[in-house]
C-alpha positions, 0 to 999 in steps of 0.5 A, spaced: 504 503 497 511 505 500 508 504 507 505 497 506 512 495 503 516 497 509 511 494 514 511 487 510 519 488 510 519 488 517 514 483 518 518 478 513 524 479 517 522 479 524 515 476 525 516 468 525 509 467 523 510 471 517 517 469 515 515 462 515 509 463 511 513 467 506 518 462 506 513 456 504 510 461 499 517 461 496 518 454 496 511 452 493 512 447 487 505 447 484 500 452 482 495 450 487 500 450 493 502 457 491 495 459 491 494 456 498 500 459 501 498 466 498 491 465 501 494 464 508 499 470 507 493 474 506 490 472 512 496 473 516 497 480 513 490 482 514 491 480 521 496 485 522 492 491 518 495 491 512 491 491 505 491 485 501 489 489 494 491 486 488 496 492 487 499 490 494 499 483 492 503 485 485 508 489 489 509 484 494 510 478 488 515 483 484 519 485 490 519 479 495 517 473 491 522 474 485 528 469 484 534 470 489 530 473 495 530 469 501 530 470 509 537 474 508 535 479 503 528 480 507 533 482 513 538 486 509 532 490 506 529 491 512 535 494 515 536 498 509 530 501 509 531 503 517 538 506 515 534 510 509 529 513 514 534 514 519 539 518 514 533 522 511 531 524 518 538 526 520 539 530 514 532 533 514 531 532 507 529 526 502 534 521 499 533 519 492 534 511 491 540 511 487 543 516 491 542 511 497 544 505 493 550 508 491 552 510 498 550 503 501 554 500 495 561 501 499 560 496 504 562 489 502 559 486 508 552 486 504 555 481 499 553 475 503 546 477 504 544 479 496 543 472 494 547 472 488 554 471 488 558 477 486 562 477 479 569 474 479 571 480 475 569 487 474 567 493 479 564 490 485 561 496 487 558 497 481 555 490 481 553 492 488 550 498 487 545 495 481 543 489 486 541 494 491 537 499 487 533 493 484 531 491 491 529 499 493 523 502 490 521 510 489 518 514 494 518 521 497 518 527 492 520 522 486 513 520 486 509 526 488 512 530 482 510 525 477 504 527 473 498 522 474 498 517 468 491 516 465 489 510 460 485 513 454 483 508 449 481 513 444 486 518 445 494 518 444 499 523 447 494 527 451 497 531 456 498 528 463 494 532 469 499 535 474 498 531 481 498 538 485 492 541 481 488 535 481 489 535 489 486 542 490 480 539 486 479 533 490 473 533 496 475 531 502 469 527 505 467 528 512 468 522 517 463 518 521 467 515 526 463 508 528 462 507 535 456 501 535 451 506 537 444 506 533 446 513 531 451 511 526 447 510 521 443 516 521 449 520 522 452 517 515 445 518 512 445 525 514 452 526 511 451 523 505 444 527 504 448 534 505 454 532 501 453 526 497 460 523 499 462 521 506 467 516 510 466 512 515 472 509 520 472 503 525 476 497 527 478 493 522 474 486 521 468 489 525 462 485 523 457 491 525 461 496 521 461 491 515 453 491 516 453 499 517 456 499 510 452 494 507 445 497 509 447 504 507 448 501 500 440 499 500 437 505 503 436 511 498 438 518 500 433 523 498 435 529 494 429 533 493 424 528 489 429 523 487 431 517 491 439 515 490 443 510 492 450 510 494 456 506 492 463 504 495 469 508 492 474 507 496 477 503 502 483 504 506 487 500 512 491 503 517 494 500 524 488 504 527 483 501 523 480 502 516 475 507 513 470 506 507 468 512 503 462 512 500 459 517 495 452 518 491 454 519 484 448 523 482 450 528 487 457 529 485 456 534 479 
């Protein structure tokens, strides 16, 4: 999520097309207009190989579409994120959001870009620190050290699983690189029959890749005398394309 929000901040501050769509979405006066602008923005983001999942849309709405956000705050946030990454690279360590916000709060030149008038009384640096911290989001070690949060409707106060222990148990599927040849389907089926899980990677928006995934869902995988059908369990987007993860649930015991 950090990479998606960082990329969006750069696009919203420097790309004229994305910036105009974000401005129109912020100024929408009705629900219908807002939905229409959301769809246009989603389409533009997909063209930039950014995911538009519900989780991403919620994060963008909370971070970039709340009251007080503007083109100036987009530019400010993009600059802050660049400075944050530069400091971490120079020091060779990760900087927590509160530490970085406190460091940046010493700059009075940021007041005009925050979108809110500074208070006439009180400590301006404390006000600036709180405003900057509300713009940033957790990342790095703070997220990696947090346990996984699982919702259970019939169990309360259960221990949260450790992320690193779970990562050791996860199976990384073999990847089939989509080339457009007729052998792609056979390669994908072979990996599914052998491991019960596979990942196929290709160019985002490729119709042939979509057709390959759809065909794999209706062609059974043979496991002894059984014929089992795979299902899609994951989708990842990156600047280089997208990957779709499939599994045969009966073979994942």
